Phi, psi and omega in degrees: 000124182278121185293322181294317178296321177298320180296319178296318178296317181295324176297319178294318178299316179298318180297315180295317180301312182294321177299311185299311184282329174297322180286330184287328182271132178281179173264149356242132187284177185280353182267053174057034184295327176302316182297319181290321178297318178302317180291322177300316180295321180291319178291330176297329177269009182054048180226066181296149181297143176248004177196187176283081188279157173284164175299143180280166181295320180296318178297315182301324178296316177297317181299320182291321187271329193243010180279140172257139177278359191290338179290317191255335188240148177272154180299336179300331181286353176243023180080020177105345180215139179290152175294159180290156176301150185296333181289353176265355184280154173297153183306320183293326178287323177295318179298320179295321178297316180296318182299326181276320191273324186301313179299327180294313180294321181292343179275356185258138179281148174267106186289349179267010186304328184270007181292153181302157195267347195300308182299316184293326177293316178296313181295325177295318176295321178296320178297317178298323177296320176299321178294325178302324180272010174083014178279138181210174178065211181299328179299326179292322177294320176296326176301319178293319177301320184291351171300332179295338177301315181290323177300315184293316179295316179295325180297317179298316181295318177295322176300319177297314182298320179294312181296320179297323179287324182284313187262355172054249189272006181266110187287327184305304182294329178294314178295323180298314181299312183293321181292317181293321177294325182294327184254000181306115191269029182298121186288351176301334179283351180255022187214160170274104180191154187289342181298341179286337182269335185307311183295328179292317180296316182285331174297322175298317177300312183294320178297316178297322179295318178298316178297318179298318184291323188263351181267131180233124356286161179301145181252138183297328181297325178292319176298320179296319181289330172300314180294315180294318178296319179293319177299317179297322178299315181285332178278001175262322185209129179300326182294349180275356184302326177302337180293340174303316182293316183299312183289324176298317178295321178295321179291323176295321176296319177299317181296318179293320180297323180277003178055042175055034178295158183301312178300320180293320180294320178295317178298321180293319178296320177299320177300311182299317181296315186288336176268327186283321185294307179297317181290325177298320178295319179293316178299319179295318177301312181296317182297322181287320187263326185250346176090001175212166189295322185260353180072018185260349184297317181297322178295316180299317179295320181295322181284349177084019177278146174229143181286135178268148173297148184304328181297338180269353182296322192286351176273002181294140182295347180292344182270006171247160188301316183297318180293317179296319179296317179298315180300309185294317183294318180291322180295314183289324175299318179292325178299322180281307191259347181094196191229015182296146167247161181212126185056035176082001181240149178302130180279086188204165174238129182298323179294316179294319179298319177297317178299314181297318181294316182293312183295325178293313180297315181296314183290319182293311181288331173296323178295320179297316178299317179298320180292333180276348182289141182287328184269030180296148181294182191281000175303133181306114185298320183298323180291323176290325174296324176298320176299315181296315180293328178297312180292317182295325181296320179290322176296316180298324179296321178291325174298315180300315178298323182295322186266345189272347186238147163266118189273002174056231181266010181296135182288330177206127343297163184230171176295326181284330181226074189276058181231133168275101181243030177278100183297337179297338178286353173262000187305324183302328182264024181297310180298313175305319180297313182287334172297318178294321176300316179296323178299319179294314179299319178296319179296320178298318179297321181288321179295316180282349183058028178214105178295336181300325179296316179293322178295324178296316179295317177300315179299322180294318178296315181297314181295316179299322179293317179297313181299316180297317182295314182295316182292322182288318185270356184305321182303333183294334183293338180275357182294131175282357183259358188274180186297322182298319177287328179296312184287331179290337175281000000 
């Protein structure tokens, strides 16, 4: 089986999967899609928020005309059937709807105003390109969603390049990484939101780091791309900031391994410059406009969260076995399938969630055991440890957020359920996670001296993931508000 050909096929599969499900889900989902769309529209006009701004008039028009009630409300609340989409209404009824709804939306603040700009700038340019071709209305929003098709296909290809460099002539782990990325059912790719870009940016960082580590002598261009990729990762999502520490430690280890040679030192300086300049500019912007480095203070105040004294952290339920198990299982299930709700209920399967939680725990901790083994294969151990620390750092950050705040009356997280279990916040470390999964499968194949056993296990995981995704997301295809119904009209 040719790994490169498999990677090309998997990239195509990922693109088709993202197109189908992005088109199947209507606007606007429960994962703050209104807030993200508002920012895309503002960046398209080159008018980024300078404070916690209210929704704009253009955004409010889209919300009024193109929203589906199917995420939050059951059909029983409409007498058994949902009202028709607004694009089917007569012009006078649409005008009346706009007159009532736009002022309401414009009176509400967009709590995501302080989020980093990279995704919104890219999506804004893509939206402007759609307008050049005469696309408008709900079709234009779907055009922005379909940008994720390219993100998903590129992610699979980068995953292949990273795995091929790490595992070299062993096809099993390379195929495992590409196959798992191709079927990864994270719903962030079916929505307008920055979480869809995070894994691509960090995969670029990781590929540059692998190239830097394995090329002798080290090349300055690889060090520069490590810095640029890391800056892009942090400029996509504030929650990705812990990865700064992980990559900085990896670069320091690289410098020590190279014994401070001149090429290594130049590459390290290039890394520092390329990560510090973009992030420094963003921090300065936030400090000037929002009053803090990350622009998150206003959001925290708006949501009603308050910081707890450190002495109160240790009473958090996450420090007991039941709480830790609940946190990890919900987080990993969400990492695989996403966070959509449908008709007011989580769009999930309890059997699939249990499978995702168990397989994630087994593979991740199996990878740690494998990395500690003395007879480990020739794959650079430090690079695999970097993958492990990348994923663990993001999980640890969510633990820290869970225990550090009193969430007041906020519905999620809440005082009753004080856990950050949004798996999309781990998206940046998707490639590192699946590289570790591939490492475990490869180790099993070597221990059993039969790669066929590992391929069977990989096939079972892939098939179970596909079945779970199709069965869980199937209700969206019947929506009269989705892209398929829009284009058929």
